Biopython code that builds the backbone (N, CA, C, O; Angstrom):
import numpy as np
from Bio.PDB.StructureBuilder import StructureBuilder

atoms = [
    (1, "MET", "N", (6.175, 17.024, 13.954)),
    (1, "MET", "CA", (5.681, 15.529, 13.327)),
    (1, "MET", "C", (7.044, 15.300, 12.259)),
    (1, "MET", "O", (7.698, 15.925, 11.424)),
    (2, "ASN", "N", (6.946, 13.425, 13.165)),
    (2, "ASN", "CA", (8.017, 12.822, 12.391)),
    (2, "ASN", "C", (7.590, 12.333, 11.683)),
    (2, "ASN", "O", (6.757, 11.825, 12.433)),
    (3, "LEU", "N", (7.280, 11.841, 10.510)),
    (3, "LEU", "CA", (7.166, 10.621, 9.801)),
    (3, "LEU", "C", (8.280, 9.724, 9.464)),
    (3, "LEU", "O", (9.463, 9.972, 9.231)),
    (4, "LYS", "N", (7.566, 8.530, 9.495)),
    (4, "LYS", "CA", (8.084, 7.222, 9.150)),
    (4, "LYS", "C", (9.031, 7.495, 7.969)),
    (4, "LYS", "O", (8.781, 8.526, 7.343)),
    (5, "PRO", "N", (9.703, 7.018, 7.700)),
    (5, "PRO", "CA", (10.944, 7.421, 6.561)),
    (5, "PRO", "C", (10.105, 6.022, 5.500)),
    (5, "PRO", "O", (9.575, 4.945, 5.772)),
    (6, "ASN", "N", (10.411, 6.908, 4.054)),
    (6, "ASN", "CA", (9.317, 5.532, 3.168)),
    (6, "ASN", "C", (10.713, 5.089, 2.033)),
    (6, "ASN", "O", (11.196, 5.873, 1.217)),
    (7, "PRO", "N", (11.176, 3.619, 2.256)),
    (7, "PRO", "CA", (11.677, 2.813, 1.997)),
    (7, "PRO", "C", (11.753, 2.890, 0.463)),
    (7, "PRO", "O", (12.854, 2.829, -0.086)),
    (8, "PHE", "N", (10.502, 3.034, -0.321)),
    (8, "PHE", "CA", (10.107, 2.909, -1.565)),
    (8, "PHE", "C", (10.272, 4.355, -2.244)),
    (8, "PHE", "O", (10.640, 4.334, -3.419)),
    (9, "THR", "N", (10.058, 5.534, -1.688)),
    (9, "THR", "CA", (10.048, 6.567, -2.377)),
    (9, "THR", "C", (11.494, 6.817, -2.545)),
    (9, "THR", "O", (11.960, 7.354, -3.550)),
    (10, "GLN", "N", (12.512, 6.230, -1.075)),
    (10, "GLN", "CA", (14.255, 6.550, -1.032)),
    (10, "GLN", "C", (14.850, 5.557, -2.335)),
    (10, "GLN", "O", (15.742, 5.888, -3.116)),
    (11, "ALA", "N", (14.177, 4.397, -2.332)),
    (11, "ALA", "CA", (14.717, 3.603, -3.349)),
    (11, "ALA", "C", (14.507, 4.256, -4.724)),
    (11, "ALA", "O", (15.490, 4.272, -5.466)),
    (12, "LEU", "N", (13.351, 4.801, -5.167)),
    (12, "LEU", "CA", (13.273, 5.522, -6.583)),
    (12, "LEU", "C", (14.085, 6.719, -6.315)),
    (12, "LEU", "O", (14.628, 7.021, -7.378)),
    (13, "LYS", "N", (14.437, 7.589, -5.325)),
    (13, "LYS", "CA", (15.112, 8.785, -5.493)),
    (13, "LYS", "C", (16.692, 8.013, -6.127)),
    (13, "LYS", "O", (17.402, 8.449, -7.034)),
    (14, "GLU", "N", (16.861, 6.988, -5.445)),
    (14, "GLU", "CA", (18.232, 6.849, -5.636)),
    (14, "GLU", "C", (18.597, 5.431, -7.088)),
    (14, "GLU", "O", (19.586, 4.833, -7.512)),
    (15, "LYS", "N", (17.489, 5.462, -7.304)),
    (15, "LYS", "CA", (17.413, 4.283, -8.896)),
    (15, "LYS", "C", (17.983, 3.061, -8.066)),
    (15, "LYS", "O", (19.095, 2.644, -8.392)),
    (16, "ARG", "N", (17.584, 2.702, -7.446)),
    (16, "ARG", "CA", (17.474, 1.433, -7.063)),
    (16, "ARG", "C", (16.342, 0.509, -7.170)),
    (16, "ARG", "O", (15.266, 0.742, -6.620)),
    (17, "SER", "N", (16.671, -0.991, -8.173)),
    (17, "SER", "CA", (15.703, -1.463, -8.497)),
    (17, "SER", "C", (14.926, -2.557, -7.171)),
    (17, "SER", "O", (15.492, -3.164, -6.262)),
    (18, "GLN", "N", (13.809, -2.503, -7.435)),
    (18, "GLN", "CA", (12.961, -2.711, -6.374)),
    (18, "GLN", "C", (12.190, -4.102, -6.617)),
    (18, "GLN", "O", (12.537, -4.518, -7.723)),
    (19, "VAL", "N", (11.424, -4.837, -6.106)),
    (19, "VAL", "CA", (10.966, -5.869, -6.363)),
    (19, "VAL", "C", (9.539, -6.365, -5.644)),
    (19, "VAL", "O", (9.555, -7.104, -4.660)),
    (20, "GLY", "N", (8.370, -5.900, -6.217)),
    (20, "GLY", "CA", (7.164, -6.200, -5.768)),
    (20, "GLY", "C", (6.380, -6.427, -6.147)),
    (20, "GLY", "O", (6.608, -6.395, -7.356)),
    (21, "LEU", "N", (4.477, -6.948, -5.856)),
    (21, "LEU", "CA", (3.746, -7.146, -6.453)),
    (21, "LEU", "C", (2.778, -6.727, -6.359)),
    (21, "LEU", "O", (2.858, -5.795, -5.558)),
    (22, "TRP", "N", (1.469, -6.881, -6.838)),
    (22, "TRP", "CA", (0.060, -6.345, -6.925)),
    (22, "TRP", "C", (-1.013, -7.712, -5.918)),
    (22, "TRP", "O", (-1.136, -8.923, -6.106)),
    (23, "VAL", "N", (-1.621, -6.757, -4.846)),
    (23, "VAL", "CA", (-2.425, -7.454, -4.062)),
    (23, "VAL", "C", (-3.874, -7.417, -4.439)),
    (23, "VAL", "O", (-4.335, -6.277, -4.478)),
    (24, "SER", "N", (-4.710, -8.398, -4.729)),
    (24, "SER", "CA", (-5.841, -8.670, -5.110)),
    (24, "SER", "C", (-7.098, -9.007, -3.885)),
    (24, "SER", "O", (-8.277, -8.715, -3.680)),
    (25, "LEU", "N", (-6.014, -9.798, -3.262)),
    (25, "LEU", "CA", (-7.288, -10.962, -2.271)),
    (25, "LEU", "C", (-8.129, -10.238, -1.384)),
    (25, "LEU", "O", (-9.238, -10.626, -1.017)),
    (26, "SER", "N", (-7.335, -8.712, -0.900)),
    (26, "SER", "CA", (-8.610, -7.952, -0.140)),
    (26, "SER", "C", (-8.966, -8.460, 1.310)),
    (26, "SER", "O", (-9.943, -8.137, 1.987)),
    (27, "HIS", "N", (-7.680, -9.559, 1.714)),
    (27, "HIS", "CA", (-7.968, -9.635, 3.469)),
    (27, "HIS", "C", (-6.868, -9.392, 4.222)),
    (27, "HIS", "O", (-5.818, -9.649, 3.633)),
    (28, "HIS", "N", (-6.783, -9.078, 5.069)),
    (28, "HIS", "CA", (-5.466, -9.043, 5.944)),
    (28, "HIS", "C", (-4.855, -10.382, 5.995)),
    (28, "HIS", "O", (-3.636, -10.379, 5.827)),
    (29, "TYR", "N", (-5.384, -11.463, 6.177)),
    (29, "TYR", "CA", (-4.860, -12.293, 6.619)),
    (29, "TYR", "C", (-3.570, -12.575, 5.658)),
    (29, "TYR", "O", (-2.497, -12.974, 6.110)),
    (30, "SER", "N", (-3.785, -12.344, 4.414)),
    (30, "SER", "CA", (-2.872, -12.581, 3.322)),
    (30, "SER", "C", (-1.656, -11.124, 2.857)),
    (30, "SER", "O", (-0.641, -11.128, 2.160)),
    (31, "ALA", "N", (-2.221, -10.230, 3.469)),
    (31, "ALA", "CA", (-1.291, -9.384, 3.662)),
    (31, "ALA", "C", (-0.568, -9.590, 4.619)),
    (31, "ALA", "O", (0.637, -9.424, 4.433)),
    (32, "GLU", "N", (-1.028, -10.014, 5.946)),
    (32, "GLU", "CA", (0.149, -10.648, 6.665)),
    (32, "GLU", "C", (1.419, -11.349, 6.319)),
    (32, "GLU", "O", (2.603, -11.163, 6.600)),
    (33, "MET", "N", (0.686, -12.312, 5.534)),
    (33, "MET", "CA", (1.964, -13.628, 4.693)),
    (33, "MET", "C", (2.513, -12.456, 3.891)),
    (33, "MET", "O", (3.740, -12.487, 3.804)),
    (34, "ILE", "N", (2.015, -11.592, 3.377)),
    (34, "ILE", "CA", (2.852, -10.857, 2.277)),
    (34, "ILE", "C", (3.940, -10.053, 2.532)),
    (34, "ILE", "O", (5.041, -10.125, 1.987)),
    (35, "ALA", "N", (3.528, -9.169, 3.515)),
    (35, "ALA", "CA", (4.325, -8.662, 4.527)),
    (35, "ALA", "C", (5.280, -9.310, 4.657)),
    (35, "ALA", "O", (5.911, -9.077, 3.626)),
    (36, "THR", "N", (5.991, -10.172, 5.395)),
    (36, "THR", "CA", (6.975, -10.585, 5.709)),
    (36, "THR", "C", (7.637, -11.603, 4.868)),
    (36, "THR", "O", (8.507, -12.302, 5.386)),
    (37, "SER", "N", (7.218, -11.812, 3.229)),
    (37, "SER", "CA", (7.808, -12.431, 2.433)),
    (37, "SER", "C", (9.484, -11.884, 1.916)),
    (37, "SER", "O", (10.336, -12.567, 1.348)),
    (38, "GLY", "N", (9.550, -10.781, 2.238)),
    (38, "GLY", "CA", (10.912, -9.918, 1.941)),
    (38, "GLY", "C", (10.522, -8.691, 0.528)),
    (38, "GLY", "O", (11.371, -7.829, 0.299)),
    (39, "TYR", "N", (9.555, -8.716, -0.108)),
    (39, "TYR", "CA", (9.278, -8.114, -1.345)),
    (39, "TYR", "C", (9.087, -6.601, -0.231)),
    (39, "TYR", "O", (8.622, -6.371, 0.885)),
    (40, "ASP", "N", (9.922, -5.646, -1.600)),
    (40, "ASP", "CA", (10.041, -4.138, -1.283)),
    (40, "ASP", "C", (8.842, -3.444, -1.180)),
    (40, "ASP", "O", (8.859, -2.710, -0.192)),
    (41, "TRP", "N", (7.943, -3.397, -1.732)),
    (41, "TRP", "CA", (6.470, -2.888, -2.132)),
    (41, "TRP", "C", (5.027, -3.995, -2.143)),
    (41, "TRP", "O", (5.150, -5.176, -2.465)),
    (42, "ALA", "N", (4.347, -3.684, -1.937)),
    (42, "ALA", "CA", (2.945, -4.613, -2.832)),
    (42, "ALA", "C", (2.181, -3.283, -3.035)),
    (42, "ALA", "O", (2.412, -2.163, -2.579)),
    (43, "LEU", "N", (1.412, -3.637, -3.679)),
    (43, "LEU", "CA", (0.386, -2.767, -4.419)),
    (43, "LEU", "C", (-1.437, -3.241, -3.676)),
    (43, "LEU", "O", (-1.975, -4.285, -4.044)),
    (44, "LEU", "N", (-1.924, -2.574, -2.962)),
    (44, "LEU", "CA", (-3.273, -3.214, -2.664)),
    (44, "LEU", "C", (-4.265, -2.234, -3.570)),
    (44, "LEU", "O", (-4.257, -1.012, -3.715)),
    (45, "ASP", "N", (-5.090, -3.230, -4.097)),
    (45, "ASP", "CA", (-5.677, -2.664, -5.350)),
    (45, "ASP", "C", (-6.952, -2.779, -5.036)),
    (45, "ASP", "O", (-7.564, -3.842, -4.936)),
    (46, "MET", "N", (-7.550, -1.269, -4.810)),
    (46, "MET", "CA", (-8.731, -0.976, -5.179)),
    (46, "MET", "C", (-10.045, -0.869, -6.227)),
    (46, "MET", "O", (-11.262, -0.853, -6.042)),
    (47, "GLU", "N", (-9.273, -0.810, -7.297)),
    (47, "GLU", "CA", (-10.002, -0.727, -8.787)),
    (47, "GLU", "C", (-10.441, -1.841, -9.161)),
    (47, "GLU", "O", (-11.619, -1.900, -9.516)),
    (48, "HIS", "N", (-9.570, -3.090, -9.186)),
    (48, "HIS", "CA", (-10.194, -4.460, -9.337)),
    (48, "HIS", "C", (-9.961, -5.620, -8.793)),
    (48, "HIS", "O", (-9.518, -6.703, -9.176)),
    (49, "SER", "N", (-10.429, -5.081, -7.623)),
    (49, "SER", "CA", (-10.754, -5.893, -6.551)),
    (49, "SER", "C", (-11.836, -5.915, -5.384)),
    (49, "SER", "O", (-12.318, -4.782, -5.407)),
    (50, "PRO", "N", (-12.276, -6.435, -4.664)),
    (50, "PRO", "CA", (-13.755, -6.214, -3.742)),
    (50, "PRO", "C", (-12.562, -5.679, -2.355)),
    (50, "PRO", "O", (-12.192, -6.375, -1.409)),
    (51, "ASN", "N", (-12.182, -4.262, -2.662)),
    (51, "ASN", "CA", (-11.593, -4.058, -1.413)),
    (51, "ASN", "C", (-12.139, -2.609, -0.954)),
    (51, "ASN", "O", (-12.542, -1.696, -1.675)),
    (52, "SER", "N", (-12.081, -2.637, -0.165)),
    (52, "SER", "CA", (-13.167, -1.015, 0.664)),
    (52, "SER", "C", (-12.321, -0.709, 2.134)),
    (52, "SER", "O", (-11.832, -1.426, 3.007)),
    (53, "ILE", "N", (-12.422, 0.614, 1.926)),
    (53, "ILE", "CA", (-11.703, 1.225, 3.268)),
    (53, "ILE", "C", (-11.340, 0.166, 4.050)),
    (53, "ILE", "O", (-10.233, -0.362, 3.950)),
    (54, "ASP", "N", (-12.380, -0.272, 5.006)),
    (54, "ASP", "CA", (-12.328, -1.345, 5.656)),
    (54, "ASP", "C", (-10.887, -2.465, 5.776)),
    (54, "ASP", "O", (-9.968, -2.618, 6.581)),
    (55, "SER", "N", (-11.318, -3.101, 4.481)),
    (55, "SER", "CA", (-10.412, -4.100, 4.331)),
    (55, "SER", "C", (-9.322, -3.219, 4.115)),
    (55, "SER", "O", (-8.369, -3.842, 4.584)),
    (56, "VAL", "N", (-8.947, -2.258, 3.729)),
    (56, "VAL", "CA", (-7.620, -1.778, 3.237)),
    (56, "VAL", "C", (-6.801, -0.993, 4.159)),
    (56, "VAL", "O", (-5.706, -0.563, 3.796)),
    (57, "LEU", "N", (-7.351, -0.740, 5.549)),
    (57, "LEU", "CA", (-7.053, -0.515, 6.946)),
    (57, "LEU", "C", (-6.544, -1.854, 7.545)),
    (57, "LEU", "O", (-5.373, -1.926, 7.919)),
    (58, "GLY", "N", (-7.262, -2.764, 7.635)),
    (58, "GLY", "CA", (-6.322, -4.252, 7.936)),
    (58, "GLY", "C", (-5.297, -4.723, 7.097)),
    (58, "GLY", "O", (-4.506, -5.615, 7.402)),
    (59, "GLN", "N", (-5.326, -4.108, 6.034)),
    (59, "GLN", "CA", (-4.228, -4.699, 5.090)),
    (59, "GLN", "C", (-3.130, -3.594, 5.412)),
    (59, "GLN", "O", (-2.022, -4.095, 5.222)),
    (60, "LEU", "N", (-3.031, -2.182, 5.858)),
    (60, "LEU", "CA", (-1.967, -1.440, 5.784)),
    (60, "LEU", "C", (-1.586, -1.446, 7.299)),
    (60, "LEU", "O", (-0.542, -0.877, 7.619)),
    (61, "GLN", "N", (-2.657, -2.287, 8.631)),
    (61, "GLN", "CA", (-1.972, -2.785, 9.676)),
    (61, "GLN", "C", (-0.939, -3.476, 9.666)),
    (61, "GLN", "O", (0.141, -3.209, 10.195)),
    (62, "ALA", "N", (-1.347, -4.747, 8.829)),
    (62, "ALA", "CA", (-0.581, -6.253, 8.564)),
    (62, "ALA", "C", (1.043, -5.336, 7.909)),
    (62, "ALA", "O", (2.154, -5.798, 8.171)),
    (63, "PHE", "N", (0.859, -4.026, 7.062)),
    (63, "PHE", "CA", (2.302, -3.785, 6.714)),
    (63, "PHE", "C", (2.848, -2.774, 7.303)),
    (63, "PHE", "O", (3.862, -2.428, 6.696)),
    (64, "ALA", "N", (2.616, -2.107, 8.271)),
    (64, "ALA", "CA", (2.488, -1.050, 9.266)),
    (64, "ALA", "C", (4.425, -1.924, 9.875)),
    (64, "ALA", "O", (5.544, -1.441, 9.700)),
    (65, "SER", "N", (4.162, -2.834, 10.339)),
    (65, "SER", "CA", (5.671, -3.207, 10.966)),
    (65, "SER", "C", (6.976, -3.776, 10.312)),
    (65, "SER", "O", (8.069, -4.121, 10.761)),
    (66, "SER", "N", (6.353, -3.726, 8.932)),
    (66, "SER", "CA", (7.311, -4.719, 8.264)),
    (66, "SER", "C", (8.238, -4.071, 6.999)),
    (66, "SER", "O", (7.582, -3.193, 6.439)),
    (67, "ALA", "N", (9.318, -4.220, 6.510)),
    (67, "ALA", "CA", (10.348, -3.525, 5.556)),
    (67, "ALA", "C", (9.120, -3.053, 4.371)),
    (67, "ALA", "O", (9.131, -1.952, 3.822)),
    (68, "THR", "N", (8.040, -4.166, 4.105)),
    (68, "THR", "CA", (7.609, -3.725, 2.641)),
    (68, "THR", "C", (6.101, -2.692, 2.457)),
    (68, "THR", "O", (4.913, -2.802, 2.761)),
    (69, "THR", "N", (6.883, -1.785, 1.851)),
    (69, "THR", "CA", (5.698, -0.365, 1.412)),
    (69, "THR", "C", (4.558, -0.905, 1.116)),
    (69, "THR", "O", (4.579, -1.766, 0.237)),
    (70, "ALA", "N", (3.512, -0.628, 1.629)),
    (70, "ALA", "CA", (1.936, -0.717, 1.126)),
    (70, "ALA", "C", (1.469, 0.122, -0.032)),
    (70, "ALA", "O", (0.900, 1.109, 0.433)),
    (71, "ILE", "N", (1.473, 0.141, -1.373)),
    (71, "ILE", "CA", (0.758, 1.430, -1.934)),
    (71, "ILE", "C", (-0.385, 0.971, -2.012)),
    (71, "ILE", "O", (-0.693, -0.217, -1.923)),
    (72, "VAL", "N", (-1.126, 1.923, -2.192)),
    (72, "VAL", "CA", (-2.859, 1.455, -2.296)),
    (72, "VAL", "C", (-3.072, 2.518, -3.562)),
    (72, "VAL", "O", (-2.853, 3.729, -3.605)),
    (73, "ARG", "N", (-3.713, 1.376, -4.832)),
    (73, "ARG", "CA", (-4.326, 2.024, -5.860)),
    (73, "ARG", "C", (-6.067, 2.185, -5.888)),
    (73, "ARG", "O", (-6.784, 1.190, -5.994)),
    (74, "PRO", "N", (-6.639, 3.633, -5.771)),
    (74, "PRO", "CA", (-7.521, 3.659, -5.468)),
    (74, "PRO", "C", (-8.541, 3.390, -6.521)),
    (74, "PRO", "O", (-8.200, 3.056, -7.655)),
    (75, "GLU", "N", (-10.094, 3.565, -6.078)),
    (75, "GLU", "CA", (-10.687, 2.891, -7.213)),
    (75, "GLU", "C", (-10.908, 3.857, -8.528)),
    (75, "GLU", "O", (-11.317, 3.546, -9.646)),
    (76, "TRP", "N", (-10.499, 5.132, -8.011)),
    (76, "TRP", "CA", (-11.151, 6.212, -8.568)),
    (76, "TRP", "C", (-10.715, 7.285, -8.604)),
    (76, "TRP", "O", (-10.107, 7.110, -7.548)),
    (77, "ASN", "N", (-10.359, 8.657, -8.965)),
    (77, "ASN", "CA", (-9.452, 9.505, -8.700)),
    (77, "ASN", "C", (-10.109, 10.615, -7.755)),
    (77, "ASN", "O", (-9.941, 11.829, -7.865)),
    (78, "ASP", "N", (-10.995, 9.867, -6.680)),
    (78, "ASP", "CA", (-11.882, 10.809, -5.732)),
    (78, "ASP", "C", (-11.149, 11.509, -4.623)),
    (78, "ASP", "O", (-10.504, 11.003, -3.704)),
    (79, "PRO", "N", (-11.305, 12.382, -4.808)),
    (79, "PRO", "CA", (-10.545, 13.297, -3.828)),
    (79, "PRO", "C", (-10.612, 12.951, -2.176)),
    (79, "PRO", "O", (-9.670, 12.967, -1.384)),
    (80, "VAL", "N", (-12.257, 12.582, -1.870)),
    (80, "VAL", "CA", (-12.710, 12.252, -0.556)),
    (80, "VAL", "C", (-12.003, 10.626, -0.343)),
    (80, "VAL", "O", (-11.485, 10.287, 0.721)),
    (81, "LEU", "N", (-12.083, 9.826, -1.417)),
    (81, "LEU", "CA", (-11.183, 8.838, -1.189)),
    (81, "LEU", "C", (-9.877, 8.576, -0.751)),
    (81, "LEU", "O", (-9.455, 7.758, 0.066)),
    (82, "VAL", "N", (-9.259, 9.503, -1.511)),
    (82, "VAL", "CA", (-7.617, 9.482, -1.071)),
    (82, "VAL", "C", (-7.102, 10.272, -0.209)),
    (82, "VAL", "O", (-5.874, 10.327, -0.136)),
    (83, "LYS", "N", (-7.943, 11.097, 0.673)),
    (83, "LYS", "CA", (-7.918, 11.762, 1.801)),
    (83, "LYS", "C", (-8.305, 10.899, 3.005)),
    (83, "LYS", "O", (-8.305, 11.138, 4.212)),
    (84, "ARG", "N", (-8.717, 9.550, 2.112)),
    (84, "ARG", "CA", (-9.420, 9.036, 3.663)),
    (84, "ARG", "C", (-8.283, 7.911, 3.185)),
    (84, "ARG", "O", (-8.240, 7.264, 4.232)),
    (85, "LEU", "N", (-7.655, 7.474, 2.595)),
    (85, "LEU", "CA", (-6.732, 6.454, 2.458)),
    (85, "LEU", "C", (-5.707, 7.324, 2.971)),
    (85, "LEU", "O", (-5.006, 6.680, 3.751)),
    (86, "LEU", "N", (-5.353, 8.432, 2.871)),
    (86, "LEU", "CA", (-4.035, 9.143, 3.374)),
    (86, "LEU", "C", (-4.132, 9.382, 5.124)),
    (86, "LEU", "O", (-3.284, 9.175, 5.992)),
    (87, "ASP", "N", (-5.717, 9.968, 5.227)),
    (87, "ASP", "CA", (-5.413, 9.065, 6.942)),
    (87, "ASP", "C", (-5.329, 8.082, 7.778)),
    (87, "ASP", "O", (-5.004, 8.083, 8.966)),
    (88, "LEU", "N", (-5.775, 6.877, 6.789)),
    (88, "LEU", "CA", (-5.224, 5.773, 7.044)),
    (88, "LEU", "C", (-3.858, 5.452, 7.554)),
    (88, "LEU", "O", (-3.518, 4.731, 8.493)),
    (89, "GLY", "N", (-3.124, 6.193, 6.670)),
    (89, "GLY", "CA", (-1.684, 5.497, 7.169)),
    (89, "GLY", "C", (-1.025, 5.360, 5.337)),
    (89, "GLY", "O", (0.163, 5.681, 5.311)),
    (90, "ALA", "N", (-1.386, 5.102, 4.422)),
    (90, "ALA", "CA", (-1.498, 4.735, 3.268)),
    (90, "ALA", "C", (0.372, 5.330, 3.034)),
    (90, "ALA", "O", (0.384, 6.547, 3.218)),
    (91, "PRO", "N", (1.094, 5.063, 2.868)),
    (91, "PRO", "CA", (2.579, 5.244, 2.353)),
    (91, "PRO", "C", (2.661, 5.923, 1.041)),
    (91, "PRO", "O", (3.346, 6.943, 0.969)),
    (92, "GLY", "N", (2.038, 5.474, -0.016)),
    (92, "GLY", "CA", (2.231, 5.664, -0.907)),
    (92, "GLY", "C", (0.382, 5.035, -2.046)),
    (92, "GLY", "O", (-0.503, 4.210, -1.817)),
    (93, "LEU", "N", (0.669, 6.051, -3.227)),
    (93, "LEU", "CA", (-1.030, 5.767, -3.754)),
    (93, "LEU", "C", (-0.642, 5.499, -5.605)),
    (93, "LEU", "O", (-0.006, 6.309, -6.281)),
    (94, "LEU", "N", (-0.945, 4.796, -5.880)),
    (94, "LEU", "CA", (-0.954, 4.725, -7.185)),
    (94, "LEU", "C", (-2.104, 5.482, -8.286)),
    (94, "LEU", "O", (-3.210, 5.500, -7.746)),
    (95, "PHE", "N", (-2.119, 5.926, -9.280)),
    (95, "PHE", "CA", (-3.283, 6.821, -9.905)),
    (95, "PHE", "C", (-3.147, 6.208, -10.959)),
    (95, "PHE", "O", (-2.011, 5.870, -11.292)),
    (96, "THR", "N", (-4.463, 5.840, -11.916)),
    (96, "THR", "CA", (-4.506, 5.938, -13.538)),
    (96, "THR", "C", (-5.556, 6.464, -13.754)),
    (96, "THR", "O", (-6.662, 6.565, -13.223)),
    (97, "CYS", "N", (-4.909, 6.877, -14.855)),
    (97, "CYS", "CA", (-5.573, 7.275, -16.130)),
    (97, "CYS", "C", (-7.320, 6.940, -16.686)),
    (97, "CYS", "O", (-7.708, 7.345, -17.782)),
]
sb = StructureBuilder()
sb.init_structure("model")
sb.init_model(0)
sb.init_chain("A")
sb.init_seg("    ")
for serial, (resi, resn, name, xyz) in enumerate(atoms, 1):
    if name == "N":
        sb.init_residue(resn, " ", resi, " ")
    sb.init_atom(name, np.array(xyz, "f"), 0.0, 1.0, " ", f" {name:<3s}", serial, name[0])
structure = sb.get_structure()
């Protein structure tokens, strides 16, 4: 299985600065605009926004063909939710304690 290279983690390894933003708009239309805006990463927030698995899927699809790495912040450290987000193809996850 060949995985797509993750430019976000590669930049972290190389200690390169990155510019990104948090997205709480919960809609694939806004994700489409952000995906082509030149950011290195965008965090799709499920904890403090009305995102669901379905809305995150649409947003991940919008980022899939862009150079911007989409990172998802799950609403809770729930193993089932985490597995679902990974199954959707989330290239990165942010966990809070």
